[in-house]
TORPA-4810 file (N, C-alpha, C, O; in nm, 3 decimals):
<nodes>
NODE_1_-0.920_-0.341_0.646_-0.820_-0.382_0.749_-0.850_-0.273_0.863_-0.796_-0.162_0.858_M
NODE_2_-0.933_-0.307_0.959_-0.977_-0.210_1.051_-0.878_-0.125_1.137_-0.902_-0.013_1.183_P
NODE_3_-0.752_-0.205_1.152_-0.644_-0.149_1.239_-0.525_-0.109_1.146_-0.412_-0.092_1.192_H
NODE_4_-0.554_-0.093_1.015_-0.456_-0.045_0.923_-0.388_-0.166_0.853_-0.409_-0.282_0.886_G
NODE_5_-0.313_-0.132_0.761_-0.224_-0.236_0.696_-0.094_-0.230_0.720_-0.031_-0.130_0.685_K
NODE_6_-0.025_-0.344_0.788_0.106_-0.330_0.812_0.188_-0.329_0.690_0.151_-0.384_0.586_P
NODE_7_0.310_-0.261_0.703_0.401_-0.260_0.601_0.442_-0.401_0.551_0.466_-0.490_0.633_A
NODE_8_0.447_-0.419_0.428_0.486_-0.549_0.357_0.375_-0.654_0.358_0.402_-0.768_0.322_G
NODE_9_0.258_-0.623_0.396_0.137_-0.714_0.401_0.052_-0.661_0.290_0.029_-0.540_0.284_I
NODE_10_0.001_-0.749_0.198_-0.081_-0.703_0.095_-0.221_-0.679_0.156_-0.264_-0.748_0.248_P
NODE_11_-0.287_-0.579_0.101_-0.432_-0.549_0.145_-0.522_-0.662_0.143_-0.515_-0.735_0.045_C
NODE_12_-0.609_-0.690_0.237_-0.697_-0.799_0.219_-0.793_-0.787_0.107_-0.856_-0.887_0.071_V
NODE_13_-0.810_-0.653_0.038_-0.900_-0.638_-0.064_-0.829_-0.653_-0.202_-0.896_-0.646_-0.305_Q
NODE_14_-0.702_-0.674_-0.205_-0.630_-0.714_-0.340_-0.677_-0.836_-0.393_-0.672_-0.941_-0.331_L
NODE_15_-0.725_-0.823_-0.517_-0.765_-0.952_-0.582_-0.637_-1.019_-0.651_-0.526_-0.967_-0.651_L
NODE_16_-0.667_-1.136_-0.707_-0.549_-1.226_-0.761_-0.489_-1.151_-0.888_-0.374_-1.174_-0.928_S
NODE_17_-0.569_-1.064_-0.947_-0.510_-0.990_-1.068_-0.463_-0.845_-1.018_-0.445_-0.755_-1.100_D
NODE_18_-0.447_-0.829_-0.902_-0.386_-0.700_-0.840_-0.472_-0.589_-0.838_-0.428_-0.478_-0.807_F
NODE_19_-0.607_-0.610_-0.872_-0.708_-0.502_-0.854_-0.761_-0.499_-0.721_-0.759_-0.596_-0.646_R
NODE_20_-0.819_-0.367_-0.688_-0.881_-0.363_-0.559_-1.034_-0.401_-0.573_-1.111_-0.359_-0.659_C
NODE_21_-1.061_-0.481_-0.479_-1.201_-0.537_-0.469_-1.310_-0.430_-0.433_-1.430_-0.448_-0.453_A
NODE_22_-1.255_-0.319_-0.377_-1.349_-0.209_-0.328_-1.346_-0.091_-0.422_-1.406_0.011_-0.390_L
NODE_23_-1.278_-0.098_-0.540_-1.260_0.015_-0.623_-1.394_0.048_-0.670_-1.467_-0.036_-0.722_F
NODE_24_-1.433_0.190_-0.649_-1.558_0.250_-0.706_-1.680_0.221_-0.611_-1.793_0.258_-0.643_G
NODE_25_-1.652_0.150_-0.485_-1.762_0.119_-0.400_-1.757_0.214_-0.291_-1.647_0.261_-0.262_K
NODE_26_-1.861_0.247_-0.227_-1.867_0.350_-0.118_-1.811_0.315_0.002_-1.795_0.403_0.087_P
NODE_27_-1.770_0.176_0.030_-1.707_0.133_0.147_-1.549_0.143_0.140_-1.478_0.119_0.237_E
NODE_28_-1.502_0.181_0.017_-1.358_0.183_0.002_-1.309_0.301_0.095_-1.371_0.408_0.105_R
NODE_29_-1.192_0.271_0.162_-1.144_0.363_0.269_-1.111_0.499_0.200_-1.062_0.507_0.087_P
NODE_30_-1.142_0.608_0.279_-1.097_0.744_0.230_-0.945_0.754_0.188_-0.907_0.813_0.087_A
NODE_31_-0.866_0.690_0.275_-0.729_0.697_0.228_-0.698_0.645_0.080_-0.616_0.700_0.006_F
NODE_32_-0.766_0.542_0.050_-0.751_0.473_-0.085_-0.812_0.567_-0.187_-0.749_0.590_-0.290_C
NODE_33_-0.925_0.620_-0.168_-1.001_0.705_-0.255_-0.910_0.833_-0.289_-0.909_0.887_-0.400_V
NODE_34_-0.833_0.875_-0.180_-0.760_0.998_-0.197_-0.621_0.971_-0.256_-0.547_1.062_-0.295_G
NODE_35_-0.589_0.844_-0.260_-0.444_0.820_-0.306_-0.440_0.849_-0.463_-0.514_0.791_-0.543_L
NODE_36_-0.349_0.941_-0.495_-0.332_0.984_-0.633_-0.192_0.936_-0.676_-0.093_1.007_-0.654_R
NODE_37_-0.182_0.805_-0.745_-0.052_0.767_-0.789_0.024_0.864_-0.881_-0.035_0.931_-0.966_P
NODE_38_0.150_0.870_-0.863_0.233_0.962_-0.944_0.337_0.872_-1.003_0.350_0.756_-0.964_T
NODE_39_0.413_0.926_-1.098_0.521_0.854_-1.161_0.637_0.827_-1.063_0.700_0.722_-1.070_E
NODE_40_0.666_0.926_-0.968_0.767_0.898_-0.870_0.729_0.782_-0.778_0.816_0.714_-0.723_S
NODE_41_0.594_0.758_-0.762_0.549_0.651_-0.672_0.555_0.522_-0.759_0.605_0.421_-0.709_M
NODE_42_0.507_0.517_-0.886_0.488_0.396_-0.954_0.602_0.360_-1.035_0.617_0.240_-1.059_C
NODE_43_0.693_0.450_-1.085_0.791_0.415_-1.170_0.744_0.389_-1.313_0.642_0.438_-1.363_G
NODE_44_0.839_0.297_-1.378_0.810_0.267_-1.530_0.740_0.152_-1.543_0.676_0.136_-1.647_A
NODE_45_0.739_0.053_-1.442_0.667_-0.090_-1.478_0.638_-0.130_-1.337_0.668_-0.059_-1.241_N
NODE_46_0.573_-0.255_-1.326_0.516_-0.312_-1.207_0.616_-0.338_-1.125_0.596_-0.303_-1.008_R
NODE_47_0.731_-0.395_-1.152_0.841_-0.417_-1.073_0.898_-0.300_-0.997_0.919_-0.303_-0.876_D
NODE_48_0.922_-0.196_-1.077_0.953_-0.076_-1.025_0.861_-0.005_-0.928_0.901_0.064_-0.835_D
NODE_49_0.731_-0.029_-0.960_0.626_0.028_-0.870_0.626_-0.055_-0.727_0.614_0.004_-0.619_A
NODE_50_0.639_-0.179_-0.736_0.643_-0.253_-0.608_0.766_-0.222_-0.529_0.760_-0.208_-0.407_L
NODE_51_0.878_-0.212_-0.597_0.999_-0.169_-0.529_0.981_-0.030_-0.453_1.018_-0.019_-0.337_A
NODE_52_0.927_0.068_-0.518_0.885_0.195_-0.468_0.790_0.201_-0.356_0.814_0.263_-0.253_R
NODE_53_0.686_0.139_-0.378_0.591_0.114_-0.272_0.639_0.052_-0.156_0.615_0.101_-0.046_L
NODE_54_0.707_-0.055_-0.172_0.773_-0.120_-0.062_0.860_-0.024_0.038_0.852_-0.021_0.161_T
NODE_55_0.943_0.054_-0.046_1.023_0.158_0.028_0.944_0.250_0.090_0.975_0.284_0.205_H
NODE_56_0.837_0.304_0.030_0.743_0.399_0.108_0.681_0.342_0.215_0.671_0.409_0.318_L
NODE_57_0.630_0.212_0.210_0.563_0.159_0.315_0.658_0.145_0.432_0.619_0.178_0.544_E
NODE_58_0.783_0.097_0.415_0.861_0.087_0.527_0.917_0.224_0.588_0.936_0.238_0.708_W
NODE_59_0.940_0.312_0.501_0.972_0.441_0.537_0.882_0.514_0.624_0.924_0.590_0.711_A
NODE_60_0.747_0.490_0.599_0.647_0.559_0.671_0.570_0.467_0.777_0.461_0.505_0.821_T
NODE_61_0.621_0.357_0.814_0.557_0.271_0.904_0.551_0.319_1.049_0.648_0.378_1.097_R
NODE_62_0.441_0.294_1.121_0.448_0.344_1.271_0.558_0.271_1.333_0.596_0.158_1.305_P
NODE_63_0.614_0.366_1.440_0.727_0.304_1.525_0.687_0.183_1.587_0.778_0.103_1.609_R
NODE_64_0.564_0.150_1.623_0.537_0.025_1.678_0.547_-0.091_1.591_0.542_-0.205_1.639_S
NODE_65_0.559_-0.070_1.468_0.586_-0.178_1.381_0.745_-0.195_1.348_0.784_-0.295_1.288_E
NODE_66_0.823_-0.104_1.386_0.977_-0.111_1.379_1.028_-0.209_1.473_0.975_-0.217_1.584_M
NODE_67_1.134_-0.290_1.439_1.196_-0.375_1.512_1.338_-0.321_1.551_1.405_-0.260_1.467_T
NODE_68_1.387_-0.343_1.682_1.520_-0.295_1.708_1.627_-0.363_1.619_1.613_-0.476_1.572_P
NODE_69_1.737_-0.283_1.600_1.844_-0.338_1.523_1.923_-0.430_1.618_1.939_-0.404_1.738_D
NODE_70_1.971_-0.539_1.555_2.049_-0.639_1.638_2.179_-0.581_1.681_2.257_-0.648_1.750_P
</nodes>
């Protein structure tokens, strides 16, 4: 995703079984290579991980992606 991945949008490299299509390949982005999942990021199960990652995505999104409150 040349312009970054917007919050709440799955990565275009995410396969149907939730694996990364670029894992282990040289073209995998440096951000992804450097990401080291922790228990605080992933939680105890997949649902917990998705909830935590969603929160992190929204909490760290660029101001340009934020919408004004009604």
